[in-house]
C-alpha positions in Angstrom: 0.0 0.0 -0.2 3.0 2.6 0.9 4.4 1.7 -3.0 1.0 2.8 -4.2 0.5 5.5 -2.6 4.0 7.0 -3.6 3.3 6.1 -6.5 -0.2 8.0 -7.0 1.7 11.3 -5.4 4.5 11.2 -7.6 2.1 11.6 -10.7 0.2 14.0 -9.0 0.5 17.4 -10.9 -1.1 19.4 -7.9 1.1 17.6 -5.3 4.2 18.5 -7.7 3.1 22.1 -7.9 2.6 22.5 -4.3 5.4 20.7 -2.6 7.2 23.1 -0.3 10.0 20.9 0.5 13.7 22.2 -0.1 16.1 20.2 -2.0 18.7 18.8 -0.1 22.3 19.5 -0.2 25.2 17.7 0.5 26.3 18.6 3.9 29.9 18.9 4.7 32.2 19.2 8.0 34.3 22.4 7.8 37.9 21.6 9.2 38.6 23.0 12.6 41.1 26.3 12.6 44.8 25.8 13.8 45.1 28.6 15.5 42.4 31.2 17.3 40.9 34.2 15.7 41.7 32.8 11.9 37.8 31.9 11.2 34.5 33.3 12.8 30.8 32.8 12.8 29.0 36.1 12.1 24.9 36.7 12.5 22.7 39.0 13.7 20.0 38.3 16.3 17.0 40.6 17.9 17.1 41.6 21.2 14.5 43.2 23.8 14.9 46.7 22.8 17.3 48.9 25.0 17.3 52.6 23.9 17.9 52.5 20.2 19.5 49.2 20.1 17.1 46.6 18.7 19.6 44.0 17.4 23.0 42.2 18.3 25.7 41.4 15.8 27.3 38.1 17.3 30.7 36.9 16.0 32.2 33.5 17.2 35.8 32.4 16.9 35.5 28.9 15.6 39.0 27.6 17.3 38.2 28.9 21.1 34.5 29.8 20.9 35.4 33.2 22.2 32.1 35.4 21.5 32.0 39.3 20.5 28.7 40.7 20.5 27.7 44.1 19.7 24.5 45.9 20.4 23.5 47.6 17.0 20.2 49.8 16.3 20.2 48.6 12.7 21.0 45.1 10.6 22.7 46.1 7.7 26.1 45.7 6.0 27.7 49.3 7.2 27.4 47.8 11.0 28.9 44.5 9.8 32.1 46.4 8.3 32.2 48.7 11.0 32.4 46.5 13.6 35.0 44.3 11.7 37.0 47.3 10.8 36.8 49.2 14.4 36.4 45.9 16.8 37.9 42.3 15.4 40.5 43.3 13.1 42.3 45.8 15.3 42.4 43.5 18.6 42.5 40.0 16.6 44.3 40.4 13.2 42.6 39.9 9.7 40.7 36.8 10.0 41.2 34.1 7.4 37.6 33.1 7.0 34.2 34.3 8.0 31.0 32.0 8.0 27.2 33.4 7.7 23.9 32.8 6.6 22.9 34.5 3.3 21.4 37.4 4.9 21.5 41.3 2.9 24.2 42.4 5.4 26.6 39.8 4.4 26.0 39.4 1.1 25.8 43.1 0.1 28.4 44.6 -2.3 30.3 46.8 0.4 31.0 43.6 3.1 32.1 41.6 -0.3 34.4 44.2 -1.0 35.8 44.6 2.1 36.6 40.8 2.1 38.4 41.1 -1.7 40.4 44.0 -0.5 41.5 41.8 3.2 41.6 38.7 1.1 39.3 37.0 3.7 37.4 34.1 2.4 33.7 34.4 3.2 31.7 31.4 3.1 27.9 31.3 3.0 26.2 28.4 4.9 23.6 25.8 3.2 20.1 28.0 2.9 17.5 26.7 5.5 20.0 24.8 7.8 20.3 26.7 10.8 23.1 23.7 11.9 25.5 25.3 9.4 25.9 27.7 11.7 25.7 25.8 14.7 28.5 27.8 16.8 26.9 31.1 16.4 23.3 30.0 16.6 24.5 28.5 20.1 26.0 32.1 21.0 22.5 33.6 19.6 20.2 31.2 22.3 22.5 32.3 25.4 
């Protein structure tokens, strides 16, 4: 009966048009960095409003799990570039790589131009798969 139902569903045009499942992607484990502050994961999260601050830019070092969090009034590329250039790079050096989701602040031309100029390898996670950025997602929950 199971096979028969699957055969019917496979031939159903309405089912095929309304199927909202996302296509699977090959999962990879990324190598662990050899030293601290080479590789970072970055994400924005919402926080209870404190004055003008509504968002939190969270960056986590993939080697040591060191967390840097910056309250922000906006969630945009300008904030990402400003925090990288004034907070992260002066203290820890230019990172080799940064991982993030495909949010607009991370995919913008400004952010990607900074990475190109500083030779930072920006890696985007698998869409609809928060486990890909598990390190920073875990930090966002705390």
